[in-house]
C-alpha positions as CSV (number, residue, x, y, z in Angstrom):
1,X,24.1,4.4,-21.9
2,X,21.2,6.1,-24.0
3,X,18.9,3.5,-23.3
4,X,19.6,3.9,-19.4
5,X,18.9,7.5,-19.7
6,X,15.6,7.0,-21.8
7,X,14.4,4.4,-19.4
8,X,14.9,6.8,-16.4
9,X,13.3,9.6,-18.2
10,X,10.1,7.2,-18.7
11,X,10.2,6.4,-15.1
12,X,10.5,9.8,-14.0
13,X,7.6,10.9,-16.4
14,X,5.4,8.1,-15.4
15,X,5.8,8.8,-11.8
16,X,5.3,12.5,-12.2
17,X,2.1,12.0,-14.1
18,X,0.5,9.8,-11.5
19,X,1.6,12.1,-8.6
20,X,0.0,15.1,-10.8
21,X,-3.2,13.1,-11.4
22,X,-3.5,12.2,-7.5
23,X,-3.1,15.7,-6.3
24,X,-5.9,16.8,-8.9
25,X,-8.0,14.1,-7.5
26,X,-7.4,15.1,-4.2
27,X,-8.4,18.7,-4.9
28,X,-11.6,17.3,-6.7
29,X,-12.4,15.4,-3.5
30,X,-12.0,18.4,-1.1
31,X,-14.4,20.4,-3.2
32,X,-17.1,17.7,-3.4
33,X,-17.0,16.5,0.3
34,X,-18.9,18.4,3.0
35,X,-16.5,17.0,5.3
36,X,-19.5,15.9,7.8
37,X,-18.5,12.3,8.0
38,X,-15.0,11.0,8.9
39,X,-13.1,9.4,6.2
40,X,-10.8,6.5,6.2
41,X,-8.1,5.6,3.7
42,X,-8.3,2.6,1.5
43,X,-5.2,1.1,3.1
44,X,-6.7,1.5,6.7
45,X,-10.2,0.2,5.5
46,X,-8.2,-2.7,3.8
47,X,-7.1,-4.0,7.2
48,X,-10.8,-4.3,8.3
49,X,-12.1,-6.3,5.6
50,X,-13.4,-9.7,7.1
51,X,-13.5,-8.2,10.6
52,X,-17.0,-9.3,11.9
53,X,-17.5,-5.8,13.5
54,X,-17.1,-3.8,10.4
55,X,-19.6,-3.6,7.4
56,X,-18.9,-2.2,4.0
57,X,-21.7,-0.4,2.3
58,X,-21.6,0.1,-1.5
59,X,-24.2,3.0,-2.0
60,X,-23.9,3.2,-5.8
61,X,-26.6,2.1,-8.2
62,X,-27.2,-1.6,-9.0
63,X,-25.5,-1.7,-12.4
64,X,-22.3,0.0,-10.6
65,X,-22.4,-2.8,-7.9
66,X,-22.8,-5.7,-10.3
67,X,-19.7,-4.7,-12.5
68,X,-17.6,-4.6,-9.3
69,X,-17.6,-4.1,-5.6
70,X,-15.3,-4.3,-2.6
71,X,-14.7,-7.7,-0.8
72,X,-18.0,-8.6,1.3
73,X,-19.7,-5.3,0.6
74,X,-23.3,-4.9,1.2
75,X,-25.6,-3.1,-1.3
76,X,-27.7,0.0,-0.7
77,X,-29.1,1.6,-3.6
78,X,-28.5,5.3,-3.2
79,X,-31.2,6.2,-5.7
80,X,-33.8,4.0,-3.9
81,X,-33.6,3.4,-0.1
82,X,-35.8,3.9,2.9
83,X,-34.9,4.7,6.6
84,X,-35.8,1.0,7.1
85,X,-33.1,0.0,4.9
86,X,-30.7,2.1,6.8
87,X,-31.7,0.5,9.9
88,X,-30.7,-2.9,9.0
89,X,-27.1,-2.4,9.8
90,X,-26.0,-3.2,13.4
91,X,-25.3,0.1,15.4
92,X,-22.4,-1.8,17.4
93,X,-20.2,-2.3,14.2
94,X,-18.1,0.2,12.2
95,X,-19.8,1.2,9.0
96,X,-17.6,2.1,5.9
97,X,-19.6,3.4,3.4
98,X,-18.3,4.1,-0.3
99,X,-19.4,4.9,-3.9
100,X,-17.4,5.9,-7.2
101,X,-15.6,8.8,-5.2
102,X,-17.2,9.6,-2.1
103,X,-19.8,12.0,-2.8
104,X,-23.0,9.9,-2.5
105,X,-21.7,7.7,0.4
106,X,-21.1,10.9,2.5
107,X,-24.9,11.6,2.1
108,X,-25.6,8.1,3.2
109,X,-23.1,8.4,6.1
110,X,-25.0,11.6,7.2
111,X,-28.2,10.1,7.4
112,X,-26.7,7.2,9.4
113,X,-25.4,9.4,11.8
114,X,-28.6,11.2,12.2
115,X,-30.2,7.9,12.8
116,X,-27.9,7.6,15.9
117,X,-24.9,5.4,14.4
118,X,-21.6,6.5,15.9
119,X,-18.9,4.6,14.0
120,X,-19.5,5.6,10.2
121,X,-16.9,6.5,8.1
122,X,-16.6,7.5,4.1
123,X,-14.1,5.8,2.1
124,X,-11.7,8.4,1.0
125,X,-11.8,8.5,-2.8
126,X,-14.3,5.7,-3.1
127,X,-13.8,2.6,-5.1
128,X,-11.7,4.6,-7.7
129,X,-9.1,5.1,-5.0
130,X,-9.3,1.7,-3.6
131,X,-8.6,0.4,-7.1
132,X,-6.1,3.1,-7.8
133,X,-4.1,1.7,-4.8
134,X,-4.0,-1.6,-6.5
135,X,-6.7,-3.2,-4.0
136,X,-9.1,-6.2,-5.2
137,X,-12.6,-5.3,-6.3
138,X,-15.2,-8.3,-7.1
139,X,-17.8,-9.0,-9.7
140,X,-21.1,-10.0,-9.3
141,X,-19.9,-14.0,-9.1
142,X,-17.4,-12.7,-6.2
143,X,-14.5,-13.0,-8.4
144,X,-11.5,-10.7,-8.6
145,X,-11.8,-8.5,-11.6
146,X,-10.2,-5.2,-12.8
147,X,-13.5,-3.6,-14.1
148,X,-15.2,-0.7,-12.4
149,X,-18.2,1.1,-13.3
150,X,-16.9,4.6,-13.7
151,X,-20.6,6.2,-13.7
152,X,-19.8,8.1,-16.8
153,X,-16.7,9.4,-18.8
154,X,-16.4,12.5,-17.0
155,X,-15.9,10.7,-13.6
156,X,-14.0,7.8,-15.3
157,X,-10.9,10.0,-15.7
158,X,-10.2,9.5,-12.0
159,X,-9.8,6.0,-12.3
160,X,-6.1,5.4,-13.3
161,X,-5.9,1.8,-12.6
162,X,-8.4,-0.8,-13.8
163,X,-10.8,-1.1,-16.7
164,X,-13.5,1.6,-17.2
165,X,-17.0,0.4,-17.6
166,X,-19.7,3.0,-18.4
């Protein structure tokens, strides 16, 4: 009987910890976002993977993209891009921009909207939330991986599922 109670306490504590961490993460995201670009949840975005009218755009640095990225994502270096780089994306597609948490991708989304793109959304919580929800990410050889580049240790605390790479 004691074993059952102990197991129950472990389950309750673990669940509470995840919910609390998620709540803190949501608060952090709300403070980071300007709310100038619509967001899409990872579960809704996942349904669009493979849709020919949807383009996933990874807006992180090259070293982050090489560690892992979303399926079929196209790379756009946040630190080094031009307006012409943005114009390569088709205007008749849904563009889903993402980064680690959604801050950098929201800035890129704003620029895309200013260029006349009309269907641009920011992945809520970025690749961290995607992975935290148990969705697959892929390495530079396009094989599934649990590794996610977390930018630095400070931001890495928001990745709760996966292997943190700095």
